[in-house]
N, C-alpha and C positions, 0 to 999 in steps of 0.2 A: 748715748746709744750710737753705735756705728751704723753705716749704711747697710752692711751685711745683716745685722741683727734686725733692723727695721724692715728689711725685705723679707727675712724669715718670718717675722710677726705678721706681715701682711699676707704671706703665702698661707700660713696656718689659719688665718681668719677666712680666707677663701675656701679652704678645704672644709672648715666647719660649716660654712654656709652651704657648700655643695652637699655635704652629708645630711644637713637639715632638709635640703630640697628633696634629696633621695628618699628620706624617711617619710616626708609628707606624700610624695608620689606613691610609695608603697602602700601608705595608709589609704590613699584615695583608690588605688587599684583593688585593695581588699574590700573597701565599702562598696565599690562598683560590682564586684563579683558576688558579694552577699546579696546586694539588691537584685542582681540578675537571677540568682538562684531562688530568691523569695518570689520574684515575679513569675518564674517558671512554675513554681509550686502552686501559686494561686491560679495560673492559667489551667493547669492540670486539674486542680480541684474544682474549678468552675466548669470545666468540660465534663468532669464526672457527675457534677450536680445536674448539669443540663440533660444528661442521658438517663437520669433516674425518672421514675413516674411522677406525674404532677402531684399525687397525693402521698409521696414518699414521707415527707416530713410529718404529715398528719398521722400516718400509720405508725411512724416511729414514736411520735409523742403519745399516741393512744397505747401502744405496746408498753412504753415506760410507765405510763400512768396505771395501767392494769397490774404491772409488777409491783409498783409501790402500794397500790390499794390492797393487793393480795397480802403483802408483807404486814401492812397495818392490821388487816383482818385476822391474820394468824397471831399477831402479838396480842390483840384484844382477846382472842379466844384463849390464849395462854393465861391471861390475867382474869379469865372468867367474865368478861364484859361482853355486852351486846354491841358489836361494832356499828351496826346501823343506828343504834340509839346514840352512841358516843359521837358519831359523825354528825347527827342532827343537832347535837348540843353545841357544836362549833359554828353553826351557820344561823342566820336570822330567820324569823318566821316567814318573811316575804319570800326568801330564797328557798326555804323548804316547801312552801306552797307551789312555787314555780317548778321545782324539781318534780313534785308529785303530779302536777298537771302534765308535764313533759313525759313522765313515766306512763301515764294513762294513754297519752296520744302516740306512744312510741310505735305501736304496731296495731293500729285500729283495723277492724275487719270491715272494709268498705266494699266487699264483694269483688267480682272479676272486672277489671277494667281493661288491662292489656296483659299479654303473656310475660312481658318484661316485669311488670309490677308483681305478677303472681310468682315469678322466679325470685324476686327480691324478698317477698314475704316468706317463701319457703326457706330461703337461705337464713333469714333472721330466726325463724323457728328452729332450724337445725343448730345454729350457733348457740342459741339460748339453752338448748337441751345438752349441750357439751358438758362433760365433767369439768371439775375445777382443774386449774393449771398445775402441773408438776413443776414447781419452781426450780428445783435442782436440775431436772432434765432441760428445762428452758435455757438456763444459764450455760450448760454444756454445749448445747446446740448453737447458742449465740457465739460462743468463743470459737467453736469449730468452724462455722461457715463464714464468720466475719461479715463483710458487706453483703455477701449473698444471702444473709439470713432474712432480710426484708424484701428480697427479690428486686427485679428490675427488668428493663427491656432487653438487656444483653446478658442476662444471667440464665444459665442452663441449670435448673434445679434437679432435673430428672437424673437419677443415678447417684446423687450426692448422699442419699441416706437410705437406710433399709427399714421397711415397714415392720413394725412389731406384730407378732401373731395376735395379741389380744386387741390391738387396734384394728386389724383385719376382721377379726371375728365380730367386733362391735359394729363395724361398717356394714358387714353382711346382715347382722340382726336388724340394723336400722333400716336397710334397704328392704328387707322382707316385711318390716312393719309398714313401710310406706306402700309397698304393693298391696298388702292386705287392706289397708285403709282406703287406697284408691279404688279397690274393687267394690267398695260400698257406695261409691258416688254414682249418681244417675248420669247416664250418657245421653247425648243428643239422639232423639228418635229418628229413625229413617222415615223420609217422607213417603207417604202412601199416595200414589197418583190416583187411585180409584176412590179415595175418600172425597166427600163433598167439600167443596170450597166455599166456606162461609166467612171468609176473612179477607182483608185487603193487604195486610202485611203480617210479619211474624209477631209483632207485639199484639196486634188485634187477635191473631190466632190463640196466643196464650191467654188473652183476656177472655175469649169465648170458652176456652177449656175450663177456666175457673168458674164462669157462669154456669156451665153445664154440670160441673161437679157439685155446686152448692144448690142450684135451682132446677136442674134438669128434670127431676122426678115431679116437680110441681108444675112445670110448663110443658110437659110432654104432650098432653092433649091439645093445648093451644097451638103448639107447633105442628102437630099432624093436621089440624084443621086449616092452618094457613097453607100448608103444602097441598091439601086437597082443594083449597079454595072454597071451603064450606064454613069458614069463620064468620061469626056474627058480629 
């Protein structure tokens, strides 16, 4: 081999090494750009998740569970089966007993405690009386509104949909029913300043009214004697 041929072979080897280095460099640049893009997408997704309500995931899981449960119920209805009975066959007796206890304790009537609790109880009653879900309309709305379907702190839902006439009529009928039912409730009586004060607090006043209602006719004479000071 002559000196010229050896030099040419050495030059080609250097060029190949240089090409290999450039290829690796381009591969590293591509991987870096992909990692940068992926990291940016993760940051955007995390920021979007942080802006969602704290119960967003729970609401989403609940909505998906309701849709799945409704699908199974319709499938069982088509087969002529009782869905509640079929569902109970797939769980243990202990789990079924626990669900039954939970169902009984779901909305117990514990009387008035706070206005917040009263509002929650009314909301649960209204939701319970709502008609069954229109699955086809639900899926159309879900596709139409996208991420805004479940709502959020930065989502303006007003004006995105048009209320149906039958839904408005149903709401009016429901409100009129609530007004009629509310009219039957007893209201707080206005305090009479001229009435005799025979109590020490409001609870004692209610107790005295109960005593008067049940035993007033039997103790009227004793009470009059005590007031006149002629009691024996």
